[in-house]
C-alpha positions in Angstrom: -41.0 89.7 38.4 -43.8 87.5 39.8 -42.9 85.6 42.8 -43.4 82.3 41.0 -40.7 83.1 38.7 -38.3 82.9 41.7 -39.3 79.2 42.2 -36.8 76.6 40.9 -37.5 75.6 37.5 -38.0 71.9 36.6 -35.0 70.1 35.3 -35.7 69.8 31.5 -33.9 66.6 30.8 -35.2 64.2 33.6 -37.5 62.5 31.2 -34.8 62.1 28.8 -32.4 60.7 31.2 -34.9 58.0 32.4 -35.4 57.1 28.7 -31.5 56.7 28.2 -31.4 54.7 31.4 -34.1 52.2 30.1 -32.3 52.1 26.8 -28.9 51.4 28.5 -30.6 48.7 30.7 -32.3 47.1 27.5 -28.9 47.1 25.7 -27.1 45.4 28.6 -30.0 42.8 28.9 -29.7 42.1 25.0 -25.9 41.9 25.3 -26.1 39.6 28.3 -28.7 37.4 26.3 -26.3 37.4 23.3 -23.4 36.5 25.4 -25.4 33.7 27.1 -26.3 32.4 23.8 -22.7 32.5 22.7 -21.7 30.7 25.8 -24.3 28.1 25.5 -23.6 27.5 21.8 -19.9 27.1 22.8 -20.6 24.6 25.4 -23.1 22.5 23.2 -21.7 19.1 22.6 -22.0 19.6 18.9 -19.7 22.7 19.1 -17.4 20.7 21.2 -17.2 18.0 18.7 -16.6 20.4 15.8 -13.8 22.1 17.6 -12.2 18.6 18.2 -12.5 17.9 14.5 -10.8 21.2 13.7 -8.0 20.5 16.1 -7.4 17.1 14.5 -6.9 18.9 11.3 -4.5 21.4 12.6 -2.7 18.8 14.9 -3.6 20.3 18.2 -3.6 17.1 20.3 -4.4 19.0 23.5 -7.6 20.4 22.2 -8.6 17.0 20.7 -8.1 15.2 24.0 -10.0 17.9 25.9 -13.0 17.8 23.7 -13.0 14.0 23.5 -13.0 13.7 27.3 -15.7 16.3 27.5 -17.9 14.4 25.2 -17.2 11.1 26.8 -18.8 12.4 30.0 -22.1 13.7 28.2 -24.7 10.9 27.9 -25.5 10.3 24.3 -22.4 11.9 22.9 -19.9 9.1 24.0 -19.6 7.9 20.4 -18.4 11.3 19.2 -15.8 11.5 22.0 -14.7 7.9 21.2 -14.3 8.7 17.6 -12.2 11.8 18.4 -10.0 9.8 20.6 -9.7 7.0 18.1 -8.8 9.3 15.2 -6.2 11.0 17.3 -4.6 7.7 18.4 -4.7 6.4 14.8 -3.1 9.7 13.5 -0.1 9.5 16.1 0.5 5.7 15.3 -1.0 4.2 18.4 -2.9 1.7 16.3 -3.8 -1.0 18.9 -5.0 1.9 21.3 -7.1 3.3 18.5 -9.1 0.3 17.6 -11.3 -0.2 20.7 -12.3 3.6 20.6 -13.1 3.3 16.9 -15.2 0.2 17.7 -17.3 2.2 20.3 -17.8 5.0 17.7 -19.0 2.7 14.9 -22.1 1.8 17.1 -23.4 5.1 16.0 -24.8 5.0 12.5 -23.8 8.6 11.6 -20.2 7.8 12.6 -20.1 4.2 11.5 -18.4 4.7 8.0 -15.6 6.8 9.2 -14.9 4.7 12.3 -14.9 1.5 10.5 -12.7 2.8 7.6 -10.0 4.1 10.0 -10.4 0.8 11.9 -9.6 -1.0 8.7 -6.6 1.2 8.2 -5.4 0.4 11.7 -6.0 -3.4 11.3 -4.2 -3.4 8.0 -1.2 -1.4 9.3 -1.0 -3.8 12.3 -0.9 -6.9 10.0 -4.3 -8.0 11.1 -5.7 -8.5 7.5 -8.8 -10.5 8.3 -10.0 -8.0 10.9 -9.2 -5.2 8.2 -11.4 -7.0 5.8 -14.2 -7.2 8.3 -13.9 -3.6 9.3 -13.8 -2.4 5.6 -16.9 -4.6 4.8 -18.7 -2.9 7.8 -18.0 0.6 6.3 -19.1 -0.6 2.8 -22.3 -2.1 4.1 -23.2 1.5 5.3 -21.8 3.3 2.4 -20.9 1.3 -0.9 -19.3 4.4 -2.3 -16.6 4.7 0.5 -13.5 4.3 -1.6 -11.0 4.5 1.2 -12.6 1.6 2.9 -12.5 -0.3 -0.4 -8.8 0.6 -0.8 -8.0 -1.0 2.6 -10.1 -4.0 1.6 -8.2 -4.6 -1.7 -4.8 -4.0 0.1 -5.8 -6.7 2.7 -6.9 -9.1 0.0 -3.7 -8.6 -1.9 -1.4 -9.2 1.1 -3.3 -12.3 2.0 -2.8 -13.6 -1.4 -6.5 -13.6 -2.2 -5.9 -12.1 -5.5 -9.3 -12.6 -7.3 -11.0 -10.7 -4.4 -8.2 -7.9 -4.7 -8.7 -7.6 -8.4 -12.5 -7.2 -8.1 -12.1 -4.4 -5.7 -9.2 -2.7 -7.5 -11.1 -2.8 -10.8 -14.1 -1.0 -9.0 -11.8 1.5 -7.5 -10.2 2.2 -11.0 -13.7 2.8 -12.4 -15.1 4.9 -9.6 -12.0 6.9 -9.0 -10.8 7.9 -12.5 -8.1 10.2 -11.0 -6.7 7.3 -8.8 -3.5 5.9 -10.3 -2.7 3.3 -7.6 -5.4 0.8 -8.4 -4.1 0.2 -12.0 -0.6 0.3 -10.6 -1.3 -2.9 -8.5 -3.6 -4.4 -11.0 -0.5 -4.2 -13.4 1.9 -5.8 -10.8 -0.7 -8.8 -10.3 -1.1 -9.3 -14.0 2.7 -9.2 -14.5 3.4 -11.7 -11.7 0.6 -13.9 -13.3 2.4 -13.7 -16.6 -0.4 -11.9 -18.2 1.8 -9.4 -19.7 -0.4 -7.6 -22.1 -3.0 -7.0 -19.5 -0.1 -5.7 -17.3 1.0 -3.4 -19.9 -2.5 -1.8 -20.3 -2.8 -1.4 -16.4 0.7 0.1 -16.1 0.1 2.5 -19.0 -3.2 3.7 -17.5 -1.6 4.2 -14.1 1.1 6.5 -15.6 -1.5 8.3 -17.7 -3.4 9.1 -14.5 -0.2 10.2 -12.6 3.2 10.4 -14.3 5.0 11.4 -11.1 4.1 8.7 -8.5 6.6 8.0 -5.8 7.5 4.6 -7.3 7.5 5.7 -10.8 10.8 4.0 -11.5 9.6 0.7 -10.4 6.3 1.0 -12.6 8.5 1.9 -15.7 10.8 -1.1 -15.2 8.0 -3.4 -14.6 6.2 -2.0 -17.7 9.4 -2.4 -19.6 9.7 -6.0 -18.6 6.1 -6.8 -19.5 6.7 -5.3 -22.9 9.9 -7.3 -23.3 8.1 -10.6 -22.4 5.4 -9.7 -24.9 8.0 -9.3 -27.7 7.4 -5.6 -27.9 11.0 -4.6 -27.9 10.8 -1.1 -29.7 8.2 -0.1 -27.2 10.2 -1.4 -24.3 13.3 0.8 -25.5 11.1 3.9 -25.4 9.9 3.0 -21.9 13.6 2.4 -20.6 14.5 6.0 -21.9 12.4 7.4 -19.2 14.3 5.0 -16.6 17.4 6.2 -14.7 20.6 4.2 -15.6 20.7 1.1 -13.4 21.7 -2.6 -13.6 17.9 -3.4 -14.2 17.2 -0.9 -16.9 20.5 -1.8 -18.6 19.6 -5.5 -18.5 16.3 -5.0 -20.0 17.8 -2.8 -22.7 20.3 -5.6 -23.4 17.4 -8.1 -23.9 15.7 -5.7 -26.4 19.0 -5.1 -28.3 19.7 -8.8 -28.3 16.2 -9.7 -29.8 16.5 -6.9 -32.4 19.8 -8.3 -33.5 22.0 -5.8 -32.0 24.2 -8.2 -30.3 27.3 -6.0 -29.7 25.1 -3.3 -28.2 23.6 -6.0 -26.0 27.0 -7.1 -24.7 27.9 -3.5 -23.9 24.7 -3.0 -21.8 25.2 -6.2 -19.8 28.8 -5.3 -19.2 27.7 -1.8 -17.9 25.1 -3.4 -15.8 27.5 -5.7 -14.1 29.9 -2.9 -13.4 27.1 -1.1 -11.6 26.3 -4.1 -9.8 28.2 -7.3 -10.1 25.8 -9.3 -7.9 22.8 -8.6 -10.3 21.8 -12.1 -11.1 19.4 -11.1 -14.2 22.4 -9.5 -15.9 24.7 -12.4 -15.2 22.2 -14.9 -16.6 21.4 -12.8 -19.6 25.2 -12.5 -20.4 25.7 -16.2 -20.1 22.8 -16.9 -22.5 24.2 -14.3 -24.9 27.6 -15.9 -24.9 26.1 -19.3 -25.4 23.9 -18.1 -28.4 27.3 -16.6 -29.8 29.0 -19.9 -29.6 31.4 -18.5 -26.9 30.6 -21.7 -25.0 33.5 -21.8 -22.6 33.1 -18.2 -21.5 29.3 -19.0 -21.1 30.0 -21.8 -18.7 32.0 -19.6 -16.4 29.4 -16.8 -16.5 26.6 -19.2 -15.9 28.3 -20.9 -13.0 28.7 -17.5 -11.4 25.1 -16.8 -12.0 24.0 -20.0 -10.2 26.3 -19.1 -7.2 24.2 -15.9 -7.0 20.9 -17.8 -7.3 21.3 -21.5 -6.9 17.5 -22.3 -7.1 16.9 -20.8 -10.6 15.8 -23.5 -13.2 16.7 -21.6 -16.3 20.3 -21.0 -15.0 20.8 -24.8 -14.6 19.2 -25.4 -18.0 21.5 -22.8 -19.8 24.5 -24.5 -18.0 23.5 -27.9 -19.1 23.4 -26.8 -22.7 26.8 -25.2 -22.5 28.3 -28.3 -20.9 26.8 -30.4 -23.3 28.3 -28.6 -26.2 31.7 -29.0 -24.6 31.1 -32.8 -24.4 30.7 -32.8 -20.6 27.7 -35.0 -20.7 27.6 -36.3 -17.1 28.0 -32.7 -15.8 25.3 -31.5 -18.2 22.9 -34.3 -17.0 23.4 -33.3 -13.4 22.5 -29.7 -14.2 19.4 -31.1 -16.2 18.2 -33.1 -13.3 18.7 -30.1 -10.9 16.6 -28.0 -13.4 13.8 -30.6 -13.3 13.8 -30.7 -9.5 13.5 -26.9 -9.3 10.9 -26.7 -11.9 8.7 -29.3 -9.9 9.0 -27.1 -6.9 8.0 -24.1 -9.1 4.8 -25.8 -10.3 3.9 -26.8 -6.7 4.6 -23.1 -5.8 2.2 -22.0 -8.5 -0.5 -24.6 -7.4 -0.2 -23.3 -3.7 -0.4 -19.7 -4.9 -3.7 -20.6 -6.7 -5.0 -22.4 -3.7 -4.3 -19.6 -1.4 -6.2 -17.1 -3.7 -9.2 -19.4 -3.3 -9.0 -19.5 0.5 -8.3 -16.3 2.0 -8.5 -17.6 5.6 -6.3 -20.6 5.4 -3.0 -19.9 7.4 -1.5 -23.4 6.8 -1.6 -22.9 3.0 0.2 -19.6 3.4 2.8 -21.2 5.7 3.4 -24.0 3.0 3.7 -21.4 0.3 6.3 -19.4 2.4 8.2 -22.6 3.0 8.4 -23.4 -0.7 9.3 -19.9 -1.5 12.2 -20.1 0.9 13.4 -23.4 -0.6 13.3 -21.6 -4.1 15.7 -19.0 -2.7 12.9 -16.3 -2.6 13.5 -15.0 0.9 11.4 -11.6 0.6 8.5 -13.5 -0.8 8.8 -16.2 1.9 8.6 -13.5 4.5 5.3 -12.1 3.0 3.6 -15.6 3.1 4.8 -16.2 6.6 3.2 -12.7 7.8 0.1 -13.6 5.9 -0.2 -16.9 7.7 0.4 -15.1 11.1 -2.2 -12.3 10.1 -4.9 -15.2 9.9 -3.5 -17.2 12.8 -1.3 -15.2 15.2 -0.7 -18.4 17.1 0.7 -20.2 14.2 3.9 -21.6 15.7 5.6 -22.9 12.7 5.0 -19.6 10.7 6.2 -17.6 13.6 9.4 -19.7 14.0 10.0 -19.6 10.3 9.8 -15.8 10.3 12.3 -15.6 13.0 14.8 -17.6 11.1 14.6 -15.4 8.1 17.8 -13.6 7.1 17.9 -10.0 8.2 18.7 -8.9 4.6 16.3 -11.0 2.6 16.9 -11.9 -1.1 14.5 -11.8 -3.9 
């Protein structure tokens, strides 16, 4: 064997090992670069904002607060941080705290619609209706298709008694959101309260067509039945009432239908059943007195109508019916007293209607709303009086007479 063959042979894989080393090094560099990219992406303000948005949806307050505070410290991203903070505070019911943060966010055009819409909600829920209107208009100025802003706008106008403005917004919502049942529900109520019963029927029917299982379905059905009765649509009202639960209200409206269809005995039974369910239900007592009077059961009618007036002393029709009954019994002086009382109440009712119409034309007049509330209270409409006093305070929080009147409201208000 040649001597050279005894020399150490070169290691055959040295070249390959160097290659592998370079490959491993390259992979490490790539992975490090990728990891760095991921880290950079995760720390970018946009990613922080998106994490905050997802946390809002999942209800993770800690993450929302963390990301909000982080963004508030980054120049140029303060509005996103403010929006996250405002949305979180609004969600947990801290409305007054949410409003300033939402105001900061509304300065950024891309965030303005959402921030102003949520601010409108906060203002509305706090009873600050004029500010709710301003915030909703700010959102709609940016995006006229923002239906949530339009909903808060309609609600604020309605609660201020600015009904023509509320109707305009509700009608637009009804057209632009064909699946939304609530706009027509409120339009129906406005029409019914304005004694536009045929229009009310149309809106109630449309609302139920869009959603037959609304939370206040029972109230809608009763209001629809009332509108049908007052429009003389008695068979249709009976069909509607079949879907209502058995209550003093539903039985009273059924009695009205039966009476007008000549089914007097059935009407008496329904009214008796209604008063067994609720002996203090004024509409049933009044209807019973009128039915007895129409059936020439005059003495019985007097007793029932006097009981009705005890329940609601400021109801003009109760005094009128009692005056008729007393006159038939020859008690002329007593009948005249009741007739004069009816006239006094009717004068107040006309004034109330006039004030209501004036308030509708002047959505920012607190005094008109206070006067309307005062008159509602005189008419025995305590709940309605409270609504008007609150509307006055929504316009002018320093309205001393409205605040005093509100503090004097009974703890369990009547109708």
